[in-house]
C-alpha positions in Angstrom: 90.0 -12.0 30.5 88.4 -10.0 32.9 85.4 -8.3 31.8 85.9 -4.6 30.4 85.4 -1.2 31.8 84.0 1.8 30.3 84.6 4.9 33.0 82.0 7.7 31.5 83.5 11.5 30.9 81.5 14.3 31.9 81.5 15.2 28.3 79.6 11.8 27.2 77.5 11.6 30.0 75.9 15.0 29.3 74.9 14.2 26.2 73.8 10.5 27.2 71.1 12.7 29.5 70.4 15.7 26.8 71.6 18.5 29.4 70.7 21.6 27.5 73.7 22.8 26.2 75.6 19.9 25.8 74.0 17.5 23.6 77.4 17.1 21.6 80.8 16.9 22.2 84.0 16.2 20.4 86.1 17.7 18.0 84.7 18.3 14.1 85.3 14.7 12.4 84.4 12.5 15.5 81.1 14.0 16.9 79.1 12.7 19.6 75.5 13.0 19.7 72.8 11.4 22.1 72.2 8.7 19.3 76.1 7.8 19.0 76.2 7.3 22.7 73.0 5.2 22.6 74.5 3.3 20.0 77.8 2.4 21.8 76.4 1.9 25.3 73.4 -0.5 23.8 76.5 -2.2 21.6 78.7 -3.1 24.8 78.8 -6.7 25.6 76.3 -7.4 28.4 79.4 -8.2 30.8 81.1 -4.8 30.0 81.3 -2.9 33.9 80.0 1.0 33.5 82.1 3.5 35.9 80.8 6.6 37.0 83.9 8.6 38.6 82.8 11.1 41.2 84.2 13.6 38.8 82.1 13.1 36.4 78.7 12.7 38.7 79.9 16.9 40.3 80.7 17.7 37.0 77.5 16.5 35.4 75.6 18.2 38.3 77.1 20.9 37.7 76.0 21.5 34.3 72.5 20.5 34.9 72.3 23.1 37.7 73.3 25.6 35.5 71.2 24.6 32.2 68.9 27.0 30.7 65.6 24.4 31.3 64.5 20.5 32.1 67.1 20.5 35.0 64.5 18.8 37.5 64.3 16.5 34.8 67.9 15.9 34.0 69.1 15.7 37.9 66.2 13.0 38.2 67.8 11.1 35.4 71.4 11.9 36.6 70.3 10.8 40.6 69.0 7.2 38.9 72.6 6.4 37.2 74.3 7.6 41.0 71.9 5.2 42.6 72.3 2.5 39.9 76.3 3.0 41.0 75.5 3.1 44.5 73.9 0.2 44.6 76.4 -1.8 41.9 73.3 -2.6 40.1 74.5 -4.2 36.6 76.0 -2.8 34.5 77.0 -0.1 36.9 80.0 -0.5 39.3 79.4 -0.1 42.9 80.9 3.2 43.9 82.5 1.9 46.7 85.2 0.3 44.2 86.7 3.6 43.7 86.7 4.8 47.8 90.5 3.9 48.2 90.8 7.0 45.5 89.8 9.9 47.8 91.3 9.0 51.1 94.5 11.0 52.7 97.3 9.5 50.7 95.2 9.6 47.4 94.7 13.5 48.1 97.9 13.9 49.1 99.5 12.5 45.8 96.6 14.4 43.6 97.6 17.6 45.5 101.0 17.5 44.4 100.6 15.9 41.0 97.8 18.3 40.3 99.4 21.2 39.9 101.7 20.1 36.8 98.9 18.6 34.7 96.7 21.8 35.0 100.2 23.9 33.5 99.2 21.3 30.8 95.4 22.0 30.4 94.4 19.0 32.2 91.5 19.7 34.6 91.3 18.5 37.9 88.3 16.2 37.3 90.1 14.5 34.4 92.9 14.0 36.0 90.8 12.0 39.0 88.8 10.1 35.9 92.7 9.1 34.7 93.1 7.7 38.1 90.3 5.6 37.6 90.8 4.2 34.5 93.9 3.4 36.0 92.7 2.0 39.0 90.5 -0.6 37.4 93.8 -1.1 34.6 95.6 -2.1 37.5 93.2 -4.4 38.7 93.6 -6.7 35.6 90.7 -4.9 33.7 90.4 -3.5 30.2 89.6 -0.1 30.4 88.1 2.3 28.3 87.5 6.3 29.0 84.3 6.9 26.8 84.8 10.5 26.3 84.5 13.4 23.3 87.7 15.0 24.7 90.7 13.7 22.9 93.3 15.3 25.6 91.2 12.6 28.3 91.1 9.9 25.6 94.6 10.2 25.2 95.3 9.4 29.0 93.7 6.5 28.9 95.6 3.4 29.9 97.1 1.0 27.3 95.6 -1.9 26.5 97.7 -4.9 28.0 98.9 -7.6 25.6 98.0 -11.5 26.8 100.7 -12.9 28.0 101.6 -15.6 25.5 101.0 -19.3 26.6 102.8 -22.4 25.6 101.4 -24.6 23.7 100.3 -28.1 25.2 102.0 -31.0 23.1 
């Protein structure tokens, strides 16, 4: 089995970076704070691949730019994560692995499928995060979306059952 892929959503990344006004996420009874995010990230197996979708980068950057304080420090922290992902510095996946999701055909598909999703209250950012998760799942990776958003979490690819093997005699 391949390594696990952990796809970061904006809600979790904002909590992890400590973006003012975004220090917690998730519904009552399943709250994420910085300590819980840190514990979750550090408890991942060494071979887990961390993925920053473009939507997560853009949305987190927007939240940082609108924060009431600490914008420069938080922007630097996000910049370091972006650079690590761009370089494919472990545990981050190189962003180029997602490049085919932003070609003409993929954007045309998004243009036609997203209006229905928007009608179901799914943001365009979350729709693209789902596409990233599905992309890695189709490559054979077990995928989890790390998010405090229950609607996005429900769109996570279902784990694929391992193919049973015959017993050797």
